[in-house]
N, C-alpha and C positions, 0 to 999 in steps of 0.2 A: 267564591273560591277563596280558601284560606291562604295566608301568606306562606305557610309551611308547604302546602301542596304546590304552590307556584314555584317555590325554591327547588323542590324535588324534581319537578318537571323540567325546569331550566337546566339543572345539573345533568339530568338524564339526556336532554336534547344535546347539550354540549358534548357529552361522552359519545353519543351516536354520531355526531358530526365528525369527531376526531377519528372514529373507527372507519367511517365512510371514506375519509380522505386517505387513510392508510390502505384501504382495500379497493378503492374505487377507480384508480387509474394513474396515469403517469403525469408527474410534474404539475399537479394542481396547485395553483397559488391562491390561498384563501384571500378573500376580500372582506374589508370592513373590520372594525375593531371588536366586534361582539364576541368573536371566538378566538381569543388570543392563543389558546393551546393549539388550535389548528395550524397556526403559522410557526410552531416551535421547530419543526423540521427545517424551516427557512433560517431560523436563528442558528441552528446547528451547522448547516452547510455554509451559511454566510460567515460564521465565525471561522470556519476552516478556510474559506477563500481569503479572508482578511489576513489570517496567519501566513498563508502561502505568499500573498502579495507583499506583506511587510518584510518577510525574511528573504524573499527573492531579490528585493532591493538591496538588502545588506549583502547578499551573495554576489550581486553584480559588482558592488563596490569592492568587495574582497578580491574577486577575480581580476579586476582592473589593477588593484594594488599588487597582486601577485605578479602580473605581467610586468609592471614597472620595476618590481624588486628583482626579478630575474634579468631584466635588461640592465639594471644598475650593476648587477654581478658581472655581466659580460663586458661592460665598458669601463669599470672602475680602473683607474690608473691611466686612462687615455686623455685626461685633461677635462677641464670643467665643461667646455663646449660640447665635447663628445658625450660626456655623461648626461648633460641636460637633454641633448637630442635623443640619446638612448632611452632616457627615462620617459620622455614624451612618446617615443615610438613604442616602447614596451607597454605603456598604459593603453595606447591605441590598439595594439595587438590583443591585449587582454579584453578590451571592450568589444572588439570585433568577434573574438572567440565566444564571449558570453552571448552576444546577439545571435551568432550562428547557431549555438546550441539551443537557444530559445526558439528560433525560427525553424531550424532543420533537424534538431536533435530527435524529435519524435519520429521522423522518417526512418532514421537508423534504428531507433528503439523497436519500431514495429517489426522490422525485418529480423532483429535479434530475438524477439519475443516468441516467434513461432517455434513449436517443438521440433527437436531434431529427428524424432521418430517419424517414419512415413505415415501420412494420414489418408483416410479414405472417406469419400462422400457417404453420408448416412441419410437415406431418404426418410426413414421413420422419424428421426430426431429433427430433421429439417421441417417436416410437416407439423410436428408439435411446436417447434419454435415459431412457425408462421402465425399460429393462433395468438400467442401472447405478444408477439411483435406488433400485430395489428392493434391489440389493446393498448400497447404503449405508444402507439402513434409513430412507429418507425418502420423502415423498409424491412421485409422479411430477410433474415440472414440465411446463409448456407452453413450447415453443420457438418463438421468433419470429426471422425473418430480416429484416435491413434492408440497404439499399445503403450500402456504405462502402468507401473505398479502402484503409483500414488494417485489418489482421487483428486482431480483438479479440472477446472473449467475456465476457459478464457474467451473473451470477445475482442476481436481485433478488426481494424479497418481493412477492407479487402476489395479491390477493384472499385466499383461504384456503390458498394454496400458494406456489409460486414460479414466476417466469418467467425463462427463459434467452434472452438476446439474442445473436445470432450475426451478425456482419457478413458481407456477401457475399464480401469478400476472404478471410476466414477459411475460409468454406465452399469456396471455389475454390482457395485457395493452400495449404491444409493437407491431409494425408492424412486419411481417415476416422478412423483410430485416433488421430491427434494431436488432431483436433477433439473427439472423444469424451472424451479424457483431460483436455483443458482445460475442457470443460463439467463433467465430474465434479469437477475440482479446485475450480471456483468454487462448485458446489453444496455441496461439503464445507465450504468456508469460510463459506458462508451459514448452514448449519444446525449446524455444530459448536458444542456448548454453550459452550466457552471462548471461541471467536471471537465468538459472539453476545453474550456478556456484555461483552466489551471493545470491541466495535465502536462503542458509543455514545460512549466517551471519544475515540476517533479522530475521529469526526464532529464532536464538540463543539469539539475543538482547531482544526478548520478553519473552523467557522462563526463563532467568537468575534470574528474580526477585523472583521466587519461591525458587530458590537455596539459595538466600540471607536469606530468612526466616529460612531455614533449618540450615544454618551456625549459625545464632543467637541462636536458641534453643539448638543446639549441644554445643556451647561454654558455655552457661549458665549451661547446665547439667554437663559438664566436670568440670567446676569451682565448682559447688555444691558438686560433688562427691569427689574432691580432697582436697578442703579446707573448705567446708561447708558454703561458702559465695555465695550461688546461687542467692539470691535476689538482692544484689548490682550489680552483673554482669548482671543480667537480666535487671535491670533499665538502666545501662550504654549501654547495647546492644540495647535497644529501640532507644536511640538517635543515636547510630552508624547505626542502620538499616534505620532510617529515612534519614540520610545523604547519605548512600549508595544507597538507592532506588532513591532518588532525582537525584543523579549523573548518575545512570544508565538510568533513564528516559530521561535525557538530551541527553545522548549518543544515545539512541534509536531513538529519534527524528531526529538526524542528519543522522543516518543510514537509516531511513525511507525517509528522504529527498533525499538521494542518490538513493533509490529504485524508488521513483517517477520519478526522472530524467531518470533512466534506462528504466522504464516501458514506459514512453512517447516516448523514442527513439525507442523502439521495436514497439510501436503502429504505429509510423510514417513509420517505415521500412517495416512493414508487412501488413498494411491495403490495401485491394484490393478494397473495396467499402467505401470510406471515408464519403460520404453523409449520408448513413444510420447509420454509426458509430457515427457521430457527433450528429445526432438527437436522437439516442438511449441513448447516455451518458447524454444528456440534459434532456431527458424524465425521465430517471431513477433518476436523481438528483432532479426532481420536487417532488418526493415522500418523505415525511417527516414522519418517524415513527420508530418503533423499528427495530433493525437488525434481520436478519435471526437467529433463535435460533440454536446455536452450542455450543460445549464445549470449543471453542477457544475464551473465553471471554477476555483473556489477549492481544489478537491481533495477536497471532501466526499463525492464518489462514487467515488474511486479504488479503495477496497477491494472494490467490487463487480465490478471489471473485471480482466482479466488484465493489460492494459497500462493504467497510470493515464491518466485523461482530463482532468487539470487542464491549464490553459493553459500552453504551453511558455514558458520563460524561461531566461535565463542570468545568471550572476553571476561576479565575479572579486574577488580579494583582492590588494592591492598593499602592499608594505612598502618604505618609502624609495624610492618610485618604480619599484620592480621588481615585476612581476606574479608572484606565487608560487603562486597557485591559481586555477583556472578551471573552472567547471562549467556544465552545462546540463541541462534536464529530460530531453532525449533520452539524454544520457550516463548519468544516474542510473537512468532507467527500464531501459535495456538492461543496465546493470550488475547491477541487482536481478534481472532475469529470468535472466541467465546464472548468477548465484550460486545462485539457486534450482534451476536445472537441474543444476548441478554437485553440489549437496547431495543432491538426489534420486538422482542417479546413484551417488554415493559410498555412500549408505546403503542404497538399495533394490536396486541392481544389484550393487554390490561388497560389500555387507554391512559397511560401515564404520560408525564411530560417528557419532551425531547429537547431540553435546554442544554446549553453549553456547560452549565454547572453540573448537570447530571453526567456529562461525558468527562468532565475534568476529574471525576473520581477515578478514572482509569490511571492517572498518574500515581496515585497512592497504591492502586492494585499492582502495577508493575514494579513499584519499589518493594512491595511485599514479596513479589516473586523473586527478584534478584537477591534480596537479603536472605530469604528462606533457602535459596540455593547455595549461598556462601556459608551460612552458619549451620553446622551439622546438628547442633543442639536445638536449633529453632524448628518450629513447625513448618512444614512445606507450604509454599504460597498457594493461594486458591483464587480462582476466578469464578464468581457466581456459584460457589460451593464445589467446584471441580478442582482437584489438585493438579498443578502444573509444575513440573520440575525442569531441571536443565535438559532433560531428554524429551520434554514436551508434555502433552496432556496425559494424565494417568487416570484412567477410568474404565473399569470393566463392564460398566452398565450400558455402554453404547459402542457400536462397532459396525462393520459392514453387515448389510441385511442378510447375506447368505453365509455369514461367519468368516468370509475371506474376501479380500479385495481382488483376488486373481481367480478367474473362472477355471474350475478343474482342480484347484488346490484345496486339500482337506481343511476344514475349519479347525481352530485350536480347541483343545479339550481342557476344561469344560467350555462349551460355546458361550459367547457373551450374551448377557441378558438384555433384551430390548423392550 
């Protein structure tokens, strides 16, 4: 046998192994150094877990410092001893609050993440979910359907198992294969050990903003009760709160970035049918509208859903009176969905690498989106060849399979090409 034929056979075998690991089951950890590409999804999810772990340590220190700062605001003017005691007590309160959010925050997030619309048990979807739940090695979930104009799917802990929530728009506007792949993806994210360990940090980073407001009001009340100077402390507390929230939002963004990395690694590792998943993610991204109504408007329930359910907002950055960056929740959500679809397609369909370096390209993509939205003369930003504006994904080539996301609603004319 010639060296060239041996090399071709080795490359072909490595490619086949990578495809089997993408298609063949849940949470397969490659063994041995022979096939380094087979463990690339572990590099991806591992990098995401490290990012979350590193930034949650910084987050914890910041929350402790914020508690100490508000305590100092409440006790200033009461003498050195009182201020020192207050500083220690405030730091302790901040630490306890952070620990509480890390331990019990997910319990509150789960309750808030359920849709507000009434849901009904769906026997057909439950039967379909049981098949791939067994393949993933998890307990079969119970599937519920609720009325919703936006296509979305969630997997949430429920009783002794899990519940999958499917909107009517997702059931009507997606193909059965696409819907099944999205349900399987969310179940994988819910039960994957690495995702389960790091989800608490993501939840805590969202819920802490409410605690900051409580710190501020408590400090103002204590100051008013002890020295009668409630109004000055209240005003100073406003500026302290603005700065604290701004810092916590930046930390939350970095923790979410790590969660996106980890989630994509799980998607690559557990996807059994990459084709429908890729099409399903892109089809869901094509819908631009309000999120599924939940109580998780701060974003604490986003990681349970395919499409984040936090309240939509927009922001812009100006330098010397010139707008240089502009972003919206719709833009970022659609960009994330399209990037995940692109990664799954590259790795599981084309047998490409799933390295962190490949995912880091997303930073440049999102910068292009925000700059394209801010500069009218610039070309609009694109993700994998698809235009994404401040209003979300813009593409007439994909849409709901029946021309509409709502059953009984006439499709637009001309109907979208699929």
